[in-house]
C-alpha positions as CSV (number, residue, x, y, z in Angstrom):
1,M,0.0,0.0,0.0
2,I,1.4,3.4,-1.0
3,K,1.1,6.0,1.7
4,V,0.1,9.4,0.3
5,G,0.6,12.7,2.1
6,V,-1.5,15.7,1.1
7,F,0.0,19.2,1.2
8,G,-2.5,22.0,0.7
9,A,-5.3,19.9,2.2
10,G,-7.6,22.9,2.8
11,G,-7.8,23.8,-0.8
12,R,-10.5,22.8,-3.3
13,V,-8.4,20.1,-5.0
14,G,-6.7,19.0,-1.8
15,R,-10.0,18.1,-0.2
16,L,-11.1,16.2,-3.3
17,I,-7.8,14.2,-3.3
18,I,-8.5,13.2,0.3
19,D,-12.0,12.0,-0.7
20,D,-10.9,10.2,-3.9
21,L,-8.2,8.3,-2.0
22,H,-10.9,6.4,-0.2
23,H,-11.7,4.6,-3.4
24,E,-8.2,3.6,-4.2
25,A,-7.1,-0.1,-3.7
26,E,-3.3,0.5,-3.9
27,L,-3.0,3.9,-2.2
28,S,-4.1,5.2,1.2
29,L,-4.1,8.6,2.9
30,S,-1.4,8.6,5.6
31,T,-0.8,12.3,6.5
32,V,-2.5,15.6,5.9
33,H,-0.6,18.9,6.3
34,V,-2.5,22.0,7.5
35,R,-1.3,25.5,8.3
36,N,-3.7,26.0,11.2
37,E,-6.7,23.7,11.7
38,L,-8.4,21.2,9.4
39,N,-12.0,22.3,8.8
40,F,-13.3,18.9,7.9
41,L,-13.0,15.4,9.3
42,V,-10.6,12.7,8.2
43,D,-10.2,9.1,9.4
44,E,-8.8,8.6,12.9
45,A,-5.8,6.7,11.4
46,V,-4.8,9.7,9.3
47,L,-2.1,12.0,10.9
48,V,-2.9,15.7,10.8
49,T,0.2,17.9,11.2
50,N,1.6,21.4,10.5
51,D,5.2,20.0,10.4
52,M,6.5,19.5,6.9
53,K,9.2,17.2,8.1
54,V,6.7,14.9,9.7
55,L,4.6,15.0,6.5
56,L,7.6,13.8,4.5
57,E,8.7,11.2,7.0
58,T,5.3,9.5,7.2
59,S,4.5,9.4,3.5
60,D,5.7,7.4,0.5
61,V,4.7,10.2,-1.9
62,I,3.4,13.8,-1.4
63,I,0.7,15.5,-3.5
64,D,0.8,19.3,-3.4
65,F,-1.9,21.6,-4.6
66,S,-1.1,24.8,-2.6
67,L,0.2,28.3,-3.2
68,P,3.7,29.2,-4.7
69,E,5.1,30.3,-1.3
70,A,3.9,27.1,0.4
71,T,5.4,24.9,-2.4
72,Q,8.7,26.7,-2.1
73,A,8.8,25.9,1.7
74,L,7.9,22.3,0.9
75,L,10.7,22.1,-1.6
76,E,13.2,23.6,0.9
77,C,12.2,21.0,3.5
78,A,12.2,18.1,0.9
79,M,15.7,18.8,-0.2
80,E,16.8,17.8,3.3
81,H,14.3,15.0,3.5
82,P,13.8,13.8,-0.1
83,K,10.5,12.2,-1.1
84,P,8.6,11.8,-4.4
85,L,6.5,14.9,-5.0
86,V,3.5,15.5,-7.2
87,I,3.1,19.2,-7.6
88,G,0.1,20.9,-9.2
89,T,0.7,24.4,-7.8
90,T,0.4,27.1,-10.5
91,G,1.7,30.7,-10.6
92,M,5.2,29.9,-9.5
93,D,7.9,32.4,-10.3
94,A,11.3,31.8,-12.0
95,H,13.1,31.3,-8.7
96,Q,10.6,28.7,-7.5
97,L,10.7,26.8,-10.8
98,N,14.5,26.7,-10.6
99,M,14.3,25.4,-7.1
100,L,11.9,22.7,-8.3
101,K,14.5,21.7,-10.9
102,S,17.3,21.6,-8.4
103,A,15.2,19.5,-6.0
104,S,14.4,17.0,-8.8
105,E,18.1,16.0,-8.7
106,L,17.5,14.6,-5.3
107,M,14.1,13.0,-5.7
108,P,11.5,12.3,-8.4
109,I,9.2,15.3,-8.9
110,L,6.2,15.4,-11.3
111,Y,5.2,19.0,-12.0
112,A,2.1,19.7,-14.0
113,T,0.0,22.8,-14.3
114,N,-3.0,20.5,-15.2
115,M,-3.4,16.9,-14.1
116,S,-6.1,15.9,-16.6
117,L,-5.7,13.3,-19.3
118,G,-7.5,15.6,-21.8
119,V,-5.2,18.5,-21.3
120,A,-2.1,16.2,-21.5
121,L,-3.4,15.1,-24.9
122,L,-4.3,18.7,-25.9
123,N,-0.7,19.7,-25.3
124,K,0.4,17.0,-27.8
125,L,-2.2,18.1,-30.3
126,V,-1.1,21.8,-29.9
127,Y,2.5,20.9,-30.6
128,T,1.6,18.9,-33.7
129,A,-0.8,21.6,-35.0
130,A,1.7,24.4,-34.4
131,K,4.4,22.5,-36.2
132,T,2.2,21.5,-39.1
133,L,0.3,24.8,-39.6
134,K,3.3,27.0,-39.8
135,D,1.7,30.0,-41.3
136,F,-1.3,30.1,-39.0
137,D,-1.6,32.7,-36.2
138,I,-1.9,31.2,-32.7
139,E,-4.3,32.6,-30.1
140,I,-5.0,31.0,-26.7
141,V,-8.0,31.9,-24.5
142,E,-8.5,30.5,-21.0
143,Q,-11.5,30.8,-18.7
144,H,-11.7,30.2,-15.0
145,H,-13.8,31.0,-11.9
146,R,-13.7,34.4,-10.3
147,H,-11.6,33.2,-7.4
148,K,-8.5,32.1,-9.4
149,K,-5.5,34.2,-8.3
150,D,-3.0,33.8,-11.2
151,A,-3.4,34.8,-14.8
152,P,-2.9,33.5,-17.4
153,S,-3.5,30.0,-16.0
154,G,-0.6,27.7,-15.8
155,T,-2.3,25.4,-18.2
156,A,-2.6,28.1,-20.8
157,L,1.1,29.0,-20.4
158,T,2.0,25.3,-20.8
159,L,-0.1,25.1,-24.0
160,A,1.7,28.3,-25.3
161,H,5.0,26.7,-24.4
162,S,4.1,23.6,-26.5
163,A,3.2,25.8,-29.5
164,A,6.4,27.9,-29.1
165,L,8.5,24.8,-28.8
166,A,7.1,23.4,-32.0
167,R,8.1,26.5,-33.9
168,D,11.5,27.0,-32.2
169,L,10.4,30.2,-30.6
170,D,11.2,31.8,-27.2
171,L,7.8,32.1,-25.6
172,D,8.9,35.0,-23.4
173,A,9.9,36.9,-26.5
174,V,6.7,36.3,-28.5
175,R,3.9,36.0,-25.9
176,I,1.4,38.8,-25.2
177,S,-1.5,38.8,-22.7
178,G,-3.5,41.9,-23.8
179,R,-4.2,44.3,-26.6
180,D,-5.3,47.9,-26.2
181,G,-5.2,51.0,-28.4
182,A,-3.4,51.6,-31.7
183,I,-0.9,48.8,-31.3
184,G,-0.4,48.0,-35.0
185,A,-0.9,44.8,-36.9
186,R,-0.3,41.4,-35.4
187,S,3.3,40.1,-35.7
188,R,3.9,36.8,-37.5
189,D,5.4,35.0,-34.5
190,E,3.1,36.5,-31.8
191,I,1.4,34.0,-29.5
192,A,-1.5,35.6,-27.5
193,V,-2.6,34.1,-24.2
194,M,-5.8,35.8,-22.9
195,A,-7.5,35.2,-19.5
196,L,-11.2,35.5,-18.7
197,R,-12.6,35.2,-15.1
198,G,-16.1,34.8,-13.9
199,G,-18.6,32.7,-12.0
200,D,-17.7,29.1,-11.1
201,I,-16.0,28.0,-14.4
202,V,-13.8,25.0,-13.5
203,G,-11.6,25.5,-16.5
204,R,-11.9,26.0,-20.3
205,H,-9.0,26.4,-22.7
206,T,-9.2,27.1,-26.4
207,V,-6.1,27.1,-28.7
208,G,-6.9,28.6,-32.1
209,F,-4.9,28.4,-35.3
210,Y,-6.1,31.1,-37.7
211,N,-5.2,31.7,-41.4
212,E,-6.8,33.4,-44.4
213,G,-9.8,31.4,-45.4
214,E,-9.8,28.8,-42.6
215,F,-9.1,28.3,-38.9
216,V,-8.8,25.4,-36.5
217,E,-9.7,25.5,-32.8
218,L,-8.9,22.9,-30.1
219,H,-11.0,23.0,-26.9
220,H,-10.8,21.4,-23.5
221,T,-13.4,22.0,-20.8
222,A,-13.1,20.7,-17.3
223,T,-16.6,20.2,-15.8
224,S,-15.4,18.8,-12.4
225,R,-12.3,19.4,-10.2
226,N,-12.2,15.6,-9.7
227,T,-10.5,15.5,-13.1
228,F,-7.5,17.1,-11.4
229,S,-7.6,15.1,-8.2
230,K,-7.9,11.8,-9.9
231,G,-5.1,12.7,-12.3
232,A,-2.9,13.7,-9.4
233,I,-3.6,10.3,-7.6
234,R,-2.7,8.4,-10.8
235,A,0.5,10.5,-11.1
236,A,1.4,9.7,-7.4
237,Q,1.1,6.0,-7.9
238,W,3.3,6.2,-11.0
239,L,5.9,8.5,-9.5
240,S,6.4,6.4,-6.4
241,T,8.5,3.9,-8.4
242,Q,10.5,6.4,-10.5
243,E,14.1,7.5,-10.1
244,S,15.1,11.1,-9.3
245,G,14.2,13.6,-12.0
246,L,11.7,16.1,-13.2
247,Y,8.6,14.6,-14.9
248,T,5.5,15.8,-16.5
249,I,2.0,14.4,-16.7
250,S,2.8,13.4,-20.3
251,D,5.6,11.2,-18.9
252,C,3.2,9.5,-16.6
253,L,0.7,8.9,-19.4
254,E,3.4,8.0,-21.9
255,L,2.1,10.6,-24.4
256,G,5.5,12.0,-25.5
257,V,5.5,15.8,-25.8
């Protein structure tokens, strides 16, 4: 039985992970990390702690859906007490991402901005389309609920990275996230990533490839956050047997790109 620790248990996805683990035959919830108090009940056998070292020591693999600062603290502790980490936190800055890469030299880490099978496949389709439709303009639109704190979404940025990679472009040099005023015509290599926020939208991503006379749009819509929790649990089971290194959800699902 693989013992799973949950970091960021008080969040929307964290609580779903705890619930979904009840239905797993080969994994069990061992430890839950909370900052202050847990506002819902867990089985008496589950350890509830605010000590990251205890979380790491009592788990075979950790699933983290928290905030960038919290993930950074977890990585710092894990570098002294290595343990497989599945990280779904979005909005991390360059320093935190570099720390994640450094930590992966000591332990297996799977980092994904979206844990769903559909988005993993979408990334591969975007790469193929961007490489094949070389003269088409690329525009990405993402929609999320009003409470989401980072924009554009990590998923949208990952999709943009796949498109840029297919065309040998530096995403930081060609990405824009807004248009206003007399800005002139669209540049050839431009990749736009636009964010919409409202209501209770779980997540919707559209990647469009536009040319004169035709266009192609690829869509993914998440209708339940359980898509992410179940994907993270699947990733945790896979990661528990891997060597040190930095992995993606595509590695877990053997999708390639």
